[in-house]
TORKOL-4160 file (C-alpha; in steps of 0.2 Angstrom, whole numbers, padded with zeros to 4 digits, m for minus):
286
<pt num="1" X="m0001" Y="0000" Z="0001"/>
<pt num="2" X="0006" Y="0016" Z="m0003"/>
<pt num="3" X="0013" Y="0028" Z="0010"/>
<pt num="4" X="0007" Y="0043" Z="0004"/>
<pt num="5" X="0005" Y="0061" Z="0017"/>
<pt num="6" X="m0018" Y="0056" Z="0018"/>
<pt num="7" X="m0013" Y="0041" Z="0023"/>
<pt num="8" X="m0010" Y="0038" Z="0040"/>
<pt num="9" X="m0001" Y="0025" Z="0049"/>
<pt num="10" X="m0003" Y="0015" Z="0066"/>
<pt num="11" X="0008" Y="0019" Z="0078"/>
<pt num="12" X="0005" Y="m0001" Z="0086"/>
<pt num="13" X="0024" Y="m0007" Z="0085"/>
<pt num="14" X="0015" Y="m0027" Z="0087"/>
<pt num="15" X="0008" Y="m0030" Z="0071"/>
<pt num="16" X="0021" Y="m0042" Z="0066"/>
<pt num="17" X="0026" Y="m0047" Z="0080"/>
<pt num="18" X="0022" Y="m0063" Z="0089"/>
<pt num="19" X="0017" Y="m0052" Z="0104"/>
<pt num="20" X="m0002" Y="m0050" Z="0105"/>
<pt num="21" X="m0008" Y="m0028" Z="0103"/>
<pt num="22" X="m0017" Y="m0023" Z="0118"/>
<pt num="23" X="m0030" Y="m0016" Z="0113"/>
<pt num="24" X="m0039" Y="0003" Z="0117"/>
<pt num="25" X="m0055" Y="0007" Z="0108"/>
<pt num="26" X="m0060" Y="0028" Z="0110"/>
<pt num="27" X="m0076" Y="0031" Z="0121"/>
<pt num="28" X="m0088" Y="0037" Z="0108"/>
<pt num="29" X="m0090" Y="0058" Z="0115"/>
<pt num="30" X="m0102" Y="0069" Z="0110"/>
<pt num="31" X="m0095" Y="0086" Z="0105"/>
<pt num="32" X="m0105" Y="0102" Z="0105"/>
<pt num="33" X="m0109" Y="0106" Z="0084"/>
<pt num="34" X="m0102" Y="0123" Z="0082"/>
<pt num="35" X="m0104" Y="0124" Z="0061"/>
<pt num="36" X="m0121" Y="0120" Z="0064"/>
<pt num="37" X="m0126" Y="0132" Z="0080"/>
<pt num="38" X="m0116" Y="0147" Z="0073"/>
<pt num="39" X="m0124" Y="0145" Z="0054"/>
<pt num="40" X="m0142" Y="0147" Z="0061"/>
<pt num="41" X="m0138" Y="0162" Z="0074"/>
<pt num="42" X="m0126" Y="0169" Z="0060"/>
<pt num="43" X="m0137" Y="0168" Z="0044"/>
<pt num="44" X="m0154" Y="0176" Z="0056"/>
<pt num="45" X="m0145" Y="0187" Z="0064"/>
<pt num="46" X="m0141" Y="0196" Z="0049"/>
<pt num="47" X="m0158" Y="0197" Z="0045"/>
<pt num="48" X="m0159" Y="0202" Z="0063"/>
<pt num="49" X="m0145" Y="0217" Z="0058"/>
<pt num="50" X="m0155" Y="0220" Z="0041"/>
<pt num="51" X="m0169" Y="0225" Z="0050"/>
<pt num="52" X="m0163" Y="0235" Z="0064"/>
<pt num="53" X="m0153" Y="0247" Z="0050"/>
<pt num="54" X="m0169" Y="0249" Z="0039"/>
<pt num="55" X="m0175" Y="0265" Z="0038"/>
<pt num="56" X="m0193" Y="0263" Z="0039"/>
<pt num="57" X="m0202" Y="0261" Z="0056"/>
<pt num="58" X="m0210" Y="0242" Z="0048"/>
<pt num="59" X="m0216" Y="0230" Z="0060"/>
<pt num="60" X="m0208" Y="0214" Z="0058"/>
<pt num="61" X="m0216" Y="0205" Z="0072"/>
<pt num="62" X="m0233" Y="0200" Z="0068"/>
<pt num="63" X="m0242" Y="0187" Z="0080"/>
<pt num="64" X="m0255" Y="0181" Z="0067"/>
<pt num="65" X="m0243" Y="0177" Z="0053"/>
<pt num="66" X="m0231" Y="0167" Z="0064"/>
<pt num="67" X="m0244" Y="0154" Z="0071"/>
<pt num="68" X="m0252" Y="0156" Z="0050"/>
<pt num="69" X="m0232" Y="0148" Z="0046"/>
<pt num="70" X="m0225" Y="0138" Z="0062"/>
<pt num="71" X="m0244" Y="0128" Z="0068"/>
<pt num="72" X="m0247" Y="0128" Z="0050"/>
<pt num="73" X="m0230" Y="0121" Z="0043"/>
<pt num="74" X="m0230" Y="0108" Z="0059"/>
<pt num="75" X="m0251" Y="0102" Z="0056"/>
<pt num="76" X="m0244" Y="0098" Z="0037"/>
<pt num="77" X="m0228" Y="0089" Z="0042"/>
<pt num="78" X="m0238" Y="0083" Z="0052"/>
<pt num="79" X="m0249" Y="0070" Z="0042"/>
<pt num="80" X="m0234" Y="0065" Z="0030"/>
<pt num="81" X="m0228" Y="0052" Z="0045"/>
<pt num="82" X="m0235" Y="0044" Z="0059"/>
<pt num="83" X="m0230" Y="0050" Z="0077"/>
<pt num="84" X="m0216" Y="0038" Z="0080"/>
<pt num="85" X="m0206" Y="0046" Z="0067"/>
<pt num="86" X="m0212" Y="0062" Z="0074"/>
<pt num="87" X="m0206" Y="0061" Z="0088"/>
<pt num="88" X="m0187" Y="0049" Z="0083"/>
<pt num="89" X="m0187" Y="0066" Z="0072"/>
<pt num="90" X="m0187" Y="0077" Z="0087"/>
<pt num="91" X="m0173" Y="0067" Z="0095"/>
<pt num="92" X="m0161" Y="0064" Z="0078"/>
<pt num="93" X="m0161" Y="0084" Z="0076"/>
<pt num="94" X="m0153" Y="0085" Z="0094"/>
<pt num="95" X="m0143" Y="0075" Z="0089"/>
<pt num="96" X="m0138" Y="0087" Z="0077"/>
<pt num="97" X="m0132" Y="0097" Z="0084"/>
<pt num="98" X="m0121" Y="0089" Z="0099"/>
<pt num="99" X="m0116" Y="0073" Z="0091"/>
<pt num="100" X="m0109" Y="0059" Z="0093"/>
<pt num="101" X="m0090" Y="0060" Z="0088"/>
<pt num="102" X="m0080" Y="0044" Z="0083"/>
<pt num="103" X="m0068" Y="0045" Z="0074"/>
<pt num="104" X="m0064" Y="0032" Z="0056"/>
<pt num="105" X="m0046" Y="0028" Z="0056"/>
<pt num="106" X="m0044" Y="0026" Z="0077"/>
<pt num="107" X="m0059" Y="0014" Z="0077"/>
<pt num="108" X="m0050" Y="0006" Z="0062"/>
<pt num="109" X="m0035" Y="0000" Z="0070"/>
<pt num="110" X="m0041" Y="m0004" Z="0085"/>
<pt num="111" X="m0054" Y="m0016" Z="0075"/>
<pt num="112" X="m0038" Y="m0023" Z="0067"/>
<pt num="113" X="m0031" Y="m0024" Z="0086"/>
<pt num="114" X="m0043" Y="m0037" Z="0090"/>
<pt num="115" X="m0044" Y="m0046" Z="0072"/>
<pt num="116" X="m0025" Y="m0050" Z="0076"/>
<pt num="117" X="m0029" Y="m0059" Z="0092"/>
<pt num="118" X="m0044" Y="m0065" Z="0087"/>
<pt num="119" X="m0032" Y="m0074" Z="0075"/>
<pt num="120" X="m0018" Y="m0080" Z="0085"/>
<pt num="121" X="m0030" Y="m0081" Z="0100"/>
<pt num="122" X="m0045" Y="m0090" Z="0096"/>
<pt num="123" X="m0060" Y="m0081" Z="0094"/>
<pt num="124" X="m0069" Y="m0083" Z="0113"/>
<pt num="125" X="m0053" Y="m0077" Z="0116"/>
<pt num="126" X="m0064" Y="m0057" Z="0113"/>
<pt num="127" X="m0072" Y="m0063" Z="0128"/>
<pt num="128" X="m0056" Y="m0058" Z="0138"/>
<pt num="129" X="m0061" Y="m0037" Z="0129"/>
<pt num="130" X="m0077" Y="m0037" Z="0135"/>
<pt num="131" X="m0075" Y="m0020" Z="0144"/>
<pt num="132" X="m0069" Y="m0014" Z="0129"/>
<pt num="133" X="m0081" Y="m0017" Z="0117"/>
<pt num="134" X="m0095" Y="m0013" Z="0127"/>
<pt num="135" X="m0089" Y="0005" Z="0124"/>
<pt num="136" X="m0096" Y="0004" Z="0107"/>
<pt num="137" X="m0114" Y="m0005" Z="0110"/>
<pt num="138" X="m0114" Y="m0008" Z="0090"/>
<pt num="139" X="m0096" Y="m0020" Z="0091"/>
<pt num="140" X="m0101" Y="m0025" Z="0107"/>
<pt num="141" X="m0116" Y="m0033" Z="0099"/>
<pt num="142" X="m0106" Y="m0039" Z="0086"/>
<pt num="143" X="m0093" Y="m0049" Z="0090"/>
<pt num="144" X="m0103" Y="m0058" Z="0104"/>
<pt num="145" X="m0112" Y="m0067" Z="0089"/>
<pt num="146" X="m0096" Y="m0071" Z="0082"/>
<pt num="147" X="m0093" Y="m0075" Z="0100"/>
<pt num="148" X="m0109" Y="m0089" Z="0104"/>
<pt num="149" X="m0106" Y="m0097" Z="0088"/>
<pt num="150" X="m0113" Y="m0086" Z="0073"/>
<pt num="151" X="m0103" Y="m0089" Z="0055"/>
<pt num="152" X="m0098" Y="m0076" Z="0044"/>
<pt num="153" X="m0111" Y="m0075" Z="0030"/>
<pt num="154" X="m0126" Y="m0076" Z="0048"/>
<pt num="155" X="m0117" Y="m0061" Z="0056"/>
<pt num="156" X="m0118" Y="m0052" Z="0039"/>
<pt num="157" X="m0131" Y="m0053" Z="0036"/>
<pt num="158" X="m0140" Y="m0049" Z="0053"/>
<pt num="159" X="m0129" Y="m0034" Z="0054"/>
<pt num="160" X="m0135" Y="m0027" Z="0037"/>
<pt num="161" X="m0151" Y="m0027" Z="0037"/>
<pt num="162" X="m0144" Y="m0016" Z="0058"/>
<pt num="163" X="m0138" Y="m0006" Z="0049"/>
<pt num="164" X="m0150" Y="m0004" Z="0034"/>
<pt num="165" X="m0164" Y="m0001" Z="0046"/>
<pt num="166" X="m0154" Y="0012" Z="0054"/>
<pt num="167" X="m0150" Y="0026" Z="0037"/>
<pt num="168" X="m0165" Y="0023" Z="0036"/>
<pt num="169" X="m0173" Y="0027" Z="0053"/>
<pt num="170" X="m0162" Y="0044" Z="0050"/>
<pt num="171" X="m0166" Y="0046" Z="0032"/>
<pt num="172" X="m0185" Y="0046" Z="0041"/>
<pt num="173" X="m0181" Y="0061" Z="0051"/>
<pt num="174" X="m0170" Y="0072" Z="0036"/>
<pt num="175" X="m0186" Y="0066" Z="0028"/>
<pt num="176" X="m0195" Y="0076" Z="0039"/>
<pt num="177" X="m0183" Y="0093" Z="0039"/>
<pt num="178" X="m0185" Y="0092" Z="0019"/>
<pt num="179" X="m0202" Y="0089" Z="0019"/>
<pt num="180" X="m0205" Y="0104" Z="0032"/>
<pt num="181" X="m0193" Y="0117" Z="0020"/>
<pt num="182" X="m0207" Y="0115" Z="0005"/>
<pt num="183" X="m0222" Y="0118" Z="0016"/>
<pt num="184" X="m0215" Y="0131" Z="0029"/>
<pt num="185" X="m0214" Y="0143" Z="0012"/>
<pt num="186" X="m0231" Y="0137" Z="0005"/>
<pt num="187" X="m0240" Y="0144" Z="0022"/>
<pt num="188" X="m0232" Y="0157" Z="0020"/>
<pt num="189" X="m0240" Y="0161" Z="0005"/>
<pt num="190" X="m0256" Y="0157" Z="0013"/>
<pt num="191" X="m0255" Y="0167" Z="0024"/>
<pt num="192" X="m0251" Y="0181" Z="0009"/>
<pt num="193" X="m0267" Y="0175" Z="0004"/>
<pt num="194" X="m0278" Y="0175" Z="0018"/>
<pt num="195" X="m0271" Y="0196" Z="0021"/>
<pt num="196" X="m0270" Y="0198" Z="0001"/>
<pt num="197" X="m0292" Y="0196" Z="0004"/>
<pt num="198" X="m0295" Y="0204" Z="0022"/>
<pt num="199" X="m0287" Y="0218" Z="0013"/>
<pt num="200" X="m0295" Y="0218" Z="m0006"/>
<pt num="201" X="m0311" Y="0218" Z="0009"/>
<pt num="202" X="m0305" Y="0235" Z="0016"/>
<pt num="203" X="m0301" Y="0244" Z="m0001"/>
<pt num="204" X="m0316" Y="0260" Z="0006"/>
<pt num="205" X="m0305" Y="0263" Z="0018"/>
<pt num="206" X="m0284" Y="0268" Z="0008"/>
<pt num="207" X="m0279" Y="0272" Z="0025"/>
<pt num="208" X="m0277" Y="0253" Z="0032"/>
<pt num="209" X="m0269" Y="0246" Z="0013"/>
<pt num="210" X="m0251" Y="0251" Z="0014"/>
<pt num="211" X="m0251" Y="0243" Z="0033"/>
<pt num="212" X="m0265" Y="0227" Z="0027"/>
<pt num="213" X="m0250" Y="0222" Z="0013"/>
<pt num="214" X="m0237" Y="0224" Z="0025"/>
<pt num="215" X="m0245" Y="0211" Z="0036"/>
<pt num="216" X="m0250" Y="0199" Z="0024"/>
<pt num="217" X="m0231" Y="0199" Z="0016"/>
<pt num="218" X="m0224" Y="0194" Z="0031"/>
<pt num="219" X="m0230" Y="0180" Z="0030"/>
<pt num="220" X="m0221" Y="0173" Z="0015"/>
<pt num="221" X="m0204" Y="0181" Z="0025"/>
<pt num="222" X="m0208" Y="0169" Z="0038"/>
<pt num="223" X="m0211" Y="0156" Z="0028"/>
<pt num="224" X="m0195" Y="0159" Z="0017"/>
<pt num="225" X="m0184" Y="0158" Z="0032"/>
<pt num="226" X="m0191" Y="0142" Z="0038"/>
<pt num="227" X="m0192" Y="0135" Z="0024"/>
<pt num="228" X="m0175" Y="0141" Z="0019"/>
<pt num="229" X="m0163" Y="0145" Z="0034"/>
<pt num="230" X="m0169" Y="0134" Z="0044"/>
<pt num="231" X="m0176" Y="0117" Z="0041"/>
<pt num="232" X="m0166" Y="0114" Z="0020"/>
<pt num="233" X="m0150" Y="0112" Z="0030"/>
<pt num="234" X="m0154" Y="0103" Z="0045"/>
<pt num="235" X="m0161" Y="0091" Z="0033"/>
<pt num="236" X="m0145" Y="0092" Z="0024"/>
<pt num="237" X="m0136" Y="0092" Z="0041"/>
<pt num="238" X="m0146" Y="0074" Z="0050"/>
<pt num="239" X="m0141" Y="0069" Z="0028"/>
<pt num="240" X="m0123" Y="0071" Z="0033"/>
<pt num="241" X="m0123" Y="0065" Z="0050"/>
<pt num="242" X="m0130" Y="0047" Z="0044"/>
<pt num="243" X="m0119" Y="0045" Z="0031"/>
<pt num="244" X="m0101" Y="0048" Z="0047"/>
<pt num="245" X="m0113" Y="0032" Z="0056"/>
<pt num="246" X="m0117" Y="0018" Z="0043"/>
<pt num="247" X="m0096" Y="0022" Z="0038"/>
<pt num="248" X="m0092" Y="0020" Z="0058"/>
<pt num="249" X="m0107" Y="0006" Z="0057"/>
<pt num="250" X="m0098" Y="m0003" Z="0042"/>
<pt num="251" X="m0082" Y="m0003" Z="0047"/>
<pt num="252" X="m0086" Y="m0011" Z="0063"/>
<pt num="253" X="m0099" Y="m0028" Z="0052"/>
<pt num="254" X="m0083" Y="m0030" Z="0037"/>
<pt num="255" X="m0068" Y="m0031" Z="0055"/>
<pt num="256" X="m0085" Y="m0043" Z="0061"/>
<pt num="257" X="m0086" Y="m0053" Z="0045"/>
<pt num="258" X="m0068" Y="m0055" Z="0044"/>
<pt num="259" X="m0065" Y="m0059" Z="0061"/>
<pt num="260" X="m0078" Y="m0073" Z="0059"/>
<pt num="261" X="m0070" Y="m0080" Z="0042"/>
<pt num="262" X="m0053" Y="m0079" Z="0053"/>
<pt num="263" X="m0046" Y="m0070" Z="0036"/>
<pt num="264" X="m0029" Y="m0062" Z="0039"/>
<pt num="265" X="m0029" Y="m0047" Z="0043"/>
<pt num="266" X="m0021" Y="m0039" Z="0032"/>
<pt num="267" X="m0032" Y="m0041" Z="0021"/>
<pt num="268" X="m0043" Y="m0033" Z="0034"/>
<pt num="269" X="m0033" Y="m0019" Z="0034"/>
<pt num="270" X="m0037" Y="m0018" Z="0015"/>
<pt num="271" X="m0053" Y="m0018" Z="0017"/>
<pt num="272" X="m0056" Y="m0004" Z="0031"/>
<pt num="273" X="m0046" Y="0006" Z="0017"/>
<pt num="274" X="m0057" Y="0002" Z="0003"/>
<pt num="275" X="m0069" Y="0010" Z="0015"/>
<pt num="276" X="m0061" Y="0026" Z="0024"/>
<pt num="277" X="m0060" Y="0044" Z="0013"/>
<pt num="278" X="m0040" Y="0047" Z="0008"/>
<pt num="279" X="m0038" Y="0057" Z="0024"/>
<pt num="280" X="m0042" Y="0046" Z="0037"/>
<pt num="281" X="m0034" Y="0029" Z="0028"/>
<pt num="282" X="m0019" Y="0018" Z="0040"/>
<pt num="283" X="m0008" Y="0006" Z="0038"/>
<pt num="284" X="m0006" Y="m0003" Z="0051"/>
<pt num="285" X="0006" Y="m0014" Z="0043"/>
<pt num="286" X="0021" Y="m0010" Z="0037"/>
C-alpha cells in the first residue's frame, strides 16, 4: 500500500511480532456542532441586523403570521408521517446539534488489533476484552454474535439488516425536515393570500391598505426564513450525520465478518481502507 500524505500510520509496533497488541477502543463522545449553531445564529443575525439598520418604522413582528407559518408547517408536515417518526425525528435533530463523535481511522486500527487477537488466540479470547468492546454497543453486539458461534454469512446478513434499518430511520428524520422546508414557504404564501383577501375586502379605507399589505407579506417572509434558513440546512446536516454514522457501522461490520471468517488481518486492513475516505486511511502493517 502506498503511504501518501493522506495516509495515517498506526503507532502499534506489535503488528508483525509475536506479541499481541493491547486493545484500546476510543469511547465515542458528544460534542456541540458549532458549525450548525454558528451558521443558524449568523444567518438569523444578518436578517435581524438588516431589519434594525432599515430606515423605515415597519413592524416585522406579527403573531397571526407566525402562527400560520409555524403551526401550519407543523400540522401539514405531521400528516405525512406517523407520530413515532415525528417523535424520533426530534431526538435525531437534537443529536445533530450535540452529535456523537467517533474517528474512523482510530476505530480501524483498534479493529485490526481485535482481528490479530482473534487470529492468534481464537474467537473465544475476545471475551476478555468485553470492557473495551462495551464502549460501543454495536461493536459489542457484533462481536458477541461471533463469540456465540454465528457463522460469517449469518453475521453479515444480520448486521446488514441492522445498518439498513438505522440508515432508514435517520433518513426518515431528515425527510421530515426536508418536507417542512418545502411546506413552510407554501404556508407563508397561504398566509399572504389570506391577508390580501382581507385587505381587498377593506378597499374603501385607503389608509389601511399599506399596513395590511405589509402584514400579508410578513407570512411569506416568515415562511422563507423557516424553510430556507432553518429546515433545509437541518435536513442536509442530518443526511451528513447519517452518512458518518453508517460509515462507522460498516467498518465494524466489515471487521466482524472478517474475524468470523478468521481471515488474515492484512486483508482486513485493505478492506477497511477501501471504505475509509483518503484522509482517514491507515497503514497498520509495514
